[in-house]
PLY file of the C-alpha trace (Angstrom):
ply
format ascii 1.0
element vertex 94
property float x
property float y
property float z
element edge 93
property int vertex1
property int vertex2
end_header
3.65 -13.74 -33.06
7.25 -12.86 -32.95
6.66 -9.34 -31.94
4.71 -10.47 -28.81
7.47 -12.99 -27.76
10.15 -10.30 -28.21
7.94 -7.83 -26.22
7.35 -10.27 -23.43
11.08 -11.08 -23.27
11.96 -7.43 -23.12
9.20 -6.80 -20.40
10.63 -9.64 -18.42
14.24 -8.48 -18.71
13.08 -5.01 -17.32
11.37 -6.65 -14.34
14.35 -8.68 -13.66
16.79 -5.69 -13.76
14.51 -3.71 -11.35
14.46 -6.55 -8.89
18.12 -7.02 -9.02
18.76 -3.26 -8.35
16.74 -3.46 -5.26
18.86 -6.29 -3.63
21.87 -4.16 -2.87
22.29 -3.43 0.74
22.80 -0.04 2.21
26.47 -0.46 3.14
29.37 1.83 4.28
32.38 1.58 1.94
34.70 3.76 3.85
34.92 5.61 7.23
34.96 9.40 7.95
38.37 10.32 9.53
37.11 13.08 11.81
33.91 14.86 12.68
33.38 18.37 14.00
31.77 18.77 17.50
28.77 20.60 15.82
28.14 17.56 13.62
28.28 15.27 16.70
25.59 17.20 18.44
23.29 16.68 15.49
23.52 12.78 15.63
20.24 11.26 16.70
20.78 7.55 16.43
23.20 4.90 15.23
23.27 1.29 14.01
25.94 -1.25 13.66
27.05 -2.62 10.34
28.32 -6.20 10.55
30.56 -7.78 7.88
27.98 -10.29 6.54
26.13 -10.24 3.35
27.24 -7.54 0.91
28.83 -5.32 3.56
32.56 -5.81 3.84
33.60 -3.53 6.63
32.51 -3.19 10.23
31.11 0.19 10.83
28.88 2.32 12.94
26.41 4.19 10.89
25.36 7.52 12.59
22.03 9.15 11.57
21.73 12.89 11.82
18.70 15.09 12.21
17.90 15.81 8.56
18.20 12.10 7.51
21.78 12.39 6.66
24.27 9.71 7.89
28.09 9.00 7.99
30.01 5.92 8.68
32.67 5.46 11.36
35.29 3.07 12.53
33.99 1.34 15.68
37.56 1.07 16.87
37.93 4.88 17.19
37.63 6.35 20.67
35.53 9.32 19.62
32.95 6.74 18.06
32.72 4.84 21.32
32.28 7.98 23.18
29.46 9.20 20.88
27.63 5.80 21.14
27.89 5.97 25.01
26.27 9.54 24.94
23.67 8.36 22.60
22.76 5.28 24.85
22.76 7.59 27.89
20.34 9.94 26.26
18.14 7.00 25.14
17.93 5.66 28.66
17.15 9.04 30.19
14.43 9.67 27.60
12.66 6.42 28.48
0 1
1 2
2 3
3 4
4 5
5 6
6 7
7 8
8 9
9 10
10 11
11 12
12 13
13 14
14 15
15 16
16 17
17 18
18 19
19 20
20 21
21 22
22 23
23 24
24 25
25 26
26 27
27 28
28 29
29 30
30 31
31 32
32 33
33 34
34 35
35 36
36 37
37 38
38 39
39 40
40 41
41 42
42 43
43 44
44 45
45 46
46 47
47 48
48 49
49 50
50 51
51 52
52 53
53 54
54 55
55 56
56 57
57 58
58 59
59 60
60 61
61 62
62 63
63 64
64 65
65 66
66 67
67 68
68 69
69 70
70 71
71 72
72 73
73 74
74 75
75 76
76 77
77 78
78 79
79 80
80 81
81 82
82 83
83 84
84 85
85 86
86 87
87 88
88 89
89 90
90 91
91 92
92 93
């Protein structure tokens, strides 16, 4: 009897830990300082990270061709230019 209770509690704890690990958001913790021009050409999309939930800094998350990504400060001039270029590319493709 005791073994089954201990086993059940252990199993329940494992399920709880696996669910808790899945609740973390995919957040940027820091920005890149500068990006090479060749890297900028490989960017295919972006998303905006707000400071709500578990994310504590505002950021632009750029996604590159091979599913890599990097985070940038939305206040930087090069970031705003890259966003405009991606938006133009999206409009012209539609």
